[in-house]
Phi, psi and omega in degrees: 000142185297319183294334180293332177296340180266003179085016178271124186283142176299329179295319178295316179299316179297320179296319179294317180300319179296316180294328180287348176284346175288117185304322181294315179295317180301315180296319179296320178291320178300318177296323179298318184267358178298126179088002178291137182251171178300319180294326175298320182281356173258357181261112184303320182294318180291320179296318179299318178297318178298319180295315180296319180294317180292326177297320179294318179299318183271003180057047178249145175247114179255142174285160176303325178294319177299313179303317180297320178298316180296316180299312180299318179300310183297314181297317182293336181286342181051051185286131171248108184297346179265359180257113183301323180296323177296318182292322177295319178301314180293318179301316178296328181290328187247009182282000000 
């Protein structure tokens, strides 16, 4: 899996996926990322804020090293939220 190359543990991903199954948490995260653009996802500071906000919503505590890994992963993926193929790729990576 691609995220593992960045040092992100599969156990952490599974824990986040379980928490995202909670409808209330899922809606809050969806509202957080609503309107996010490709340029936002290429900006490290904005990505870091999104990660910190989503961690608070999901009641997760990330180390600074974890945050750095997540930021690097998101920026390196060059995600365009308006491109269906990008979203399918991400969905396949985390399903």
